[in-house]
C-alpha positions, 0 to 999 in steps of 0.5 A, a space after each residue: 695432703 697427709 696420709 693417716 693409716 692408725 684407726 687412733 691417730 685419724 680420729 683424734 685429729 679429727 676432734 682437732 679439726 685437722 683435716 678439711 676433708 676426709 675420704 675413709 672407710 664409712 665407719 671412721 667417716 660416721 666417728 669423725 661425724 661424732 666427735 667432729 661433725 665431719 659430713 659425709 658428703 660423696 662417696 664410692 659406689 658399691 659396697 664391701 662387706 666381710 668376707 670370711 675366708 679359708 684355703 680350698 686346700 683346708 676342707 673349712 667351707 661353712 660356718 661351723 667348720 670354723 670352731 677350734 680353727 685360728 681365724 685372724 681379722 684385721 686392725 680392731 676398728 677396722 669397719 670390715 673386722 666391725 662389719 665381721 663381728 657384727 656377723 658373728 653376734 648375728 649368728 650366737 658366735 663368741 669368738 672367744 671362744 668359739 675360735 682356737 685363738 683370734 688375732 688381729 693384724 694392723 693392716 690387710 697385709 699382714 691376715 695376707 702374709 699370716 694366710 701364706 705361712 699358716 698362723 691362721 685357718 680362717 682370714 677376715 678381709 674386706 670381699 673385693 680383697 677376697 676376690 683379688 686374692 683369688 684372681 691375681 693373689 695365688 691363693 685358692 680359698 673358701 668364701 665360707 660366709 660375708 657380712 651384711 654390706 656396707 658403703 664404701 669408701 666415703 669423702 666428708 667435709 668439715 662440718 663448720 664450713 660455710 654450707 656454700 662452700 661445702 656445696 661446691 666441694 660436693 660437686 666437685 667431686 661428682 663432676 670429678 669424672 669429667 676432669 681428667 686430671 681430677 681421676 686421674 689417681 682414683 681411677 688407677 685405684 679402680 673408682 670410675 666415679 663418685 656418687 651421693 652419700 643416703 645418710 640412712 645407710 651409714 645410719 644402717 650400718 652404724 647400728 649394724 656393727 653397734 656403733 653410736 
């Protein structure tokens, strides 16, 4: 098992078909599908959206309040950043001219730290992380707006595997909640089970974020 946090490295290794099974954000899975034929087969239930947030004490509560402020995103190629930028395009907002500054951080911890040290006025996180920051992360944040939702974390298998083998992997994932050993690590991450993939949702997401 290999853990990769960098988008470019993940896609580069996917091109070489180094992985038999991938578990990643839906947008990266669809990139791997485009460059190497990986097939989405199961996913975490629910959706993720980009949440634009600001400290309650800042007085930033509406989209128009963000104008001229400093905004922070995670990695430029992360699904949440792509969803956030799509939302801004939808509103005819050009980040380069609308905000005082635009910063990108390696991961969500970077956005959290930027908030903590007052390096940004507005931060973009996935909607679940935003809730956890407010509930247990010691922050009091205003939710300014959210992007459209996208499929949650997704599993994909190599497309060149035999159909019967791909089906076996898919069924093992969909039935994992019945196997205490299989779900031990996933329950710790808050994933009670997995569900089948609906490709129409993935195609809609890719159209929304403007990635073919």
